[in-house]
FIMI-804362 format. One record per residue (C-alpha): x, y, z. Coordinates in steps of 0.2 Angstrom, whole numbers, plus 2048, in hexadecimal, padded with zeros to 3 digits. Each point is the difference from the previous one (the first is absolute). Layout:
XYZ ...
END
This chain:
216A57DB0 7FA80F80B 7F17FF80B 7F280D7FB 7F780B80C 7EF808800 80880F7F7 8097F77F2 7F67F17FB 7F97FE7EF 7EE7F9803 7F28087F7 7EF804808 7F27F57FB 7EE7FE808 7F57F27FF 7ED7FF802 8017F6810 7F8804810 8057F7810 7F27FE80C 8057FA812 7F37F780A 804804812 8138027FF 80480B80F 8137FD804 80A8107FE 80F7F77F9 7F57F77F3 7F68107FB 8118097FE 8077F27F5 7F07FF7F6 8028137FC 8127FD7FA 7FC7F17F5 7F18097F8 80C80E7FC 80D7F57FA 7F47F77F4 7F680F7FA 7F07FA808 7F280C7FC 7F8800812 8017F8811 7F07FF80A 8017FB812 7F07F9807 7FB7FE812 7FC809810 811800808 80B8067F2 80B80E806 80F8087F7 80C80380F 812805802 8067EE7FE 7F77FE7F0 80780F7F8 8117FB805 7FE7F07F7 7F88077F1 80E80C7FD 7F480E7FB 7F87F67F3 7EF803808 8038127F9 8007FA7EE 7F57F07FF 7EE8057FF 7F77F780E 7EF800809 7FB7FA811 7EE7F8801 7F87F780E 7F57F47F6 8097F57F2 7EF7FB7FA 7FC8117FA 8118027F8 7FE7F07F6 7EE8057FB 8088117F9 80E7F77F8 7F47F47F7 7F680F7F9 8108067FA 8037F07F7 80F7FA80A 8057EE7FF 8017FB812 80D7F3804 8037F9812 8117FB805 7FB7F180B 8017ED801 7EF7FA7FD 7F87F07FA 7FF8077EE 80F80C800 80D7FE7F1 812801802 8068127FC 80D7F87F4 7F17F97F6 7F580F801 7FE80B7F1 7F9811801 7F18027F4 80A8097F3 7FC80C7F8 7F980880F 7EF806800 802809810 80B80280F 8067F280B 7FD800813 80B7F580A 7F87FC811 80C7FB80E 7FC7FA811 802803813 8107FB807 7F97F280B 7EF7FC7F7 8038037EE 7F18057F5 7EF7FE807 7F47F37F9 7F480E7FC 80D80A7F6 8067F07F7 7EE7FC7FA 8018117F7 8107FD7F7 8017FC7ED 8107F5803 80A7F980E 8137FD7FE 80D7F980C 8127FF801 8077EE800 80A7FD80F 80C7F1803 804801812 7F77FC810 7F6810802 7F08027F6 8018137FF 80C80F7FF 800812806 7F380B7F7 80D80C7F9 80B7F27F9 7F17F87F8 7FA8107F8 8128037F9 8007F07F7 7EE8037F9 8038117FA 8107FB7F8 7F77F27F7 7F280C7FA 80B80E7FB 80B7F37F6 7F17FB7F6 7FB8127FD 8118077FA 
END
């Protein structure tokens, strides 16, 4: 067995009609990691929403240059972004524990897709705002079995994108 590198792996490129929309995610390490995971899973676009989103040196170090290959946009108002996505027939899915959320293990994407998917992920401390949750078509959560009721936004996004792409392959 030989460990493969970036230069000799056998993975094939694939892209998926998934847009990740961040509701106020601002931590440089989280932003850089979101670029990396979007690249790894062939996400179509990353949209960073908020008034304090900056792509600084720490972010680019974490992203390992994936911000150069992942299409992205920075918008101040997430409500405008959601309105645009809805006019483009996106299925808007919140990744948040809510009173009506469904376990991601039990959630089935509406296949065949009639439009792209947008996954909304929330602020590191506050999650997705109530105003944004009210605009989503679905809400999914990741079952947790420990003492904590939440996990890091990047790890949660990883799990959700993996589950969605698994259904789309």
